[in-house]
C-alpha positions in Angstrom: 137.0 43.0 173.4 137.3 39.2 173.2 134.8 37.0 171.5 134.1 35.4 174.9 133.0 38.8 176.3 130.7 39.4 173.3 129.3 35.9 173.9 128.3 36.7 177.5 126.5 39.9 176.4 124.7 38.8 173.3 124.8 35.0 173.4 124.5 32.6 176.3 125.9 29.1 176.9 122.6 27.7 178.1 118.9 27.4 177.1 117.7 28.1 180.7 115.5 31.2 181.1 116.4 31.5 184.8 120.0 32.2 183.7 119.3 34.3 180.6 116.5 36.5 181.8 118.3 38.1 184.7 121.2 39.1 182.5 119.0 40.7 179.9 117.1 42.5 182.7 120.4 43.8 184.2 121.5 45.0 180.8 118.2 46.9 180.1 118.2 48.3 183.6 121.7 49.7 183.1 120.8 51.3 179.7 117.7 53.1 181.0 119.3 54.0 184.4 116.7 52.3 186.6 117.7 52.0 190.2 115.5 49.0 191.0 115.3 45.6 189.2 112.8 45.6 186.3 109.7 43.4 186.4 109.4 41.1 183.3 107.4 38.1 182.0 108.8 35.0 180.4 106.6 33.9 177.6 106.8 30.7 175.5 107.8 30.8 171.9 104.2 31.1 170.7 102.8 33.1 173.7 104.1 36.4 172.3 100.9 36.2 170.1 98.9 37.1 173.2 100.5 40.5 173.6 97.9 43.1 174.3 96.9 45.2 171.2 96.5 44.1 167.7 99.5 46.1 166.4 101.9 44.6 169.0 100.4 41.1 168.4 101.0 41.3 164.7 104.5 42.6 165.2 105.2 39.8 167.8 104.1 37.2 165.3 106.4 38.7 162.7 109.3 38.7 165.2 108.8 35.1 166.2 108.0 34.3 162.6 106.9 30.8 163.4 110.5 29.9 163.9 111.1 26.6 165.6 114.3 27.9 167.1 112.6 30.4 169.5 113.1 29.3 173.1 111.1 32.0 174.8 110.4 35.7 174.8 111.0 38.2 177.6 108.4 41.0 178.0 109.4 44.2 179.8 107.2 47.2 180.6 109.4 49.8 182.2 107.8 53.1 183.2 111.0 55.1 183.5 112.3 57.4 182.0 108.9 57.0 180.3 106.5 54.1 179.8 107.4 51.7 177.0 107.4 48.0 176.2 110.1 45.6 175.0 109.9 42.0 173.8 113.2 40.2 173.7 113.2 37.1 171.6 115.7 34.4 172.7 116.7 31.8 170.1 118.2 28.4 170.3 121.8 28.3 169.1 123.2 24.7 169.4 123.7 24.1 173.1 123.4 27.8 173.8 121.1 30.7 173.0 121.2 34.2 171.6 119.1 37.4 171.3 117.2 36.9 168.0 115.1 40.1 167.9 113.9 43.1 169.9 110.5 44.6 169.6 110.0 48.1 171.1 106.7 50.0 171.4 105.7 53.3 172.9 102.7 55.6 173.1 103.2 58.9 171.3 101.2 62.0 172.3 100.4 62.9 168.7 97.2 62.1 166.9 97.6 61.1 163.2 95.1 60.5 160.5 96.6 57.3 159.1 99.4 54.8 159.5 103.1 55.5 158.6 105.8 53.0 158.0 109.5 53.0 157.2 110.2 51.3 153.8 112.3 48.2 153.4 116.1 48.7 153.6 117.9 49.9 150.5 121.2 48.7 149.2 122.4 52.3 149.2 121.0 55.4 151.0 118.3 55.6 153.6 114.7 54.3 153.2 111.9 56.8 153.6 108.6 56.9 155.4 105.4 56.2 153.5 101.7 56.1 154.3 99.8 59.1 155.7 101.2 61.9 153.3 101.6 64.8 155.7 103.2 62.8 158.5 105.5 61.0 156.0 106.6 64.3 154.4 107.4 65.9 157.8 109.5 62.9 158.9 111.2 62.6 155.5 112.3 66.3 155.6 114.4 65.6 158.7 117.6 64.1 157.4 119.1 63.3 160.7 115.9 61.7 162.0 115.6 59.7 158.8 119.2 58.5 159.2 118.6 57.6 162.8 115.5 55.7 162.0 117.2 53.6 159.4 120.2 53.0 161.6 118.1 51.9 164.6 115.9 49.5 162.6 118.6 46.9 162.1 117.5 43.9 160.1 120.8 41.9 160.0 123.8 41.4 162.4 126.4 38.9 163.1 128.1 38.1 166.4 130.3 35.3 167.7 129.8 33.3 164.5 126.0 33.7 164.5 124.2 35.6 161.7 120.7 36.9 162.6 118.2 38.5 160.1 114.7 39.8 160.7 112.2 41.6 158.5 111.9 45.4 158.9 109.0 46.4 161.1 108.7 50.1 161.8 105.2 51.5 162.1 103.4 54.5 163.6 99.8 53.6 164.0 96.9 55.9 165.2 95.0 54.9 168.3 92.6 56.4 170.8 95.3 58.1 172.8 97.4 59.5 169.9 99.6 57.0 168.1 101.7 53.9 168.8 105.3 53.6 167.6 106.4 50.0 167.1 109.9 49.1 165.9 111.6 45.7 165.5 115.4 45.7 165.6 118.5 43.7 166.7 121.1 44.3 169.4 124.1 46.5 168.6 127.4 44.6 169.0 130.5 46.7 169.7 134.1 46.4 170.8 133.2 47.0 174.4 129.5 46.3 174.7 126.4 44.9 173.2 123.4 47.3 173.4 119.7 46.6 173.6 119.3 50.1 172.1 116.9 51.3 174.8 118.2 54.8 175.1 118.5 55.1 171.3 114.8 54.0 171.0 113.6 56.5 173.5 115.5 59.3 171.8 114.1 58.4 168.4 110.6 58.3 169.8 111.0 61.8 171.3 112.3 63.1 168.0 109.4 61.6 166.0 106.9 63.0 168.6 108.3 66.5 168.3 108.5 66.4 164.5 104.9 65.5 164.0 103.1 68.9 164.1 99.5 69.8 165.0 97.1 70.1 162.0 93.7 71.5 161.2 93.3 73.2 164.5 93.2 69.9 166.4 95.7 70.0 169.3 98.4 67.4 168.8 96.7 66.0 165.7 97.8 65.4 162.1 
């Protein structure tokens, strides 16, 4: 794959949202297999702070990070194959722009007693989950899930001469309907594609949901 092709998938030769947004939408639609165009909102660099819910608002602030090079944020809320949200941060890169961060969130049908998070990246080996002891232990016992969680939560990539780095944000937070999974990550460049990781996120969410077991006689709770 040529650098020009990677540029068109991850980076763009313009700052204009009316050019960038439809191409990101088309990519997300292809990844989740949606037959109709996806509805989205174009938010200013600071408007991501207004995202509904305190957890998502906090995560959005971290994703934007007060950076002056954020042009705008795209907000998607697909309901197929299951309902989730995605914020796509578009950064200024000279005369062009590039994807500078992805923030996924999804409602899990499992009640938990306390928050769980994935620890900061390690130089060697996989980081583990910490927080609510029983949930953390259950997740940490699943080697493949742990490996997948670390791999999905990318904090650093480089494409077409641009290096992008974001802090790790991977949290499972209890709420009134069960728990909310929120993960910050970056696109996955490849030789033939540049993925927004949508299918990977949905698969990871399902694995986490099925790993967290009922507890103390409360259906779906831990």
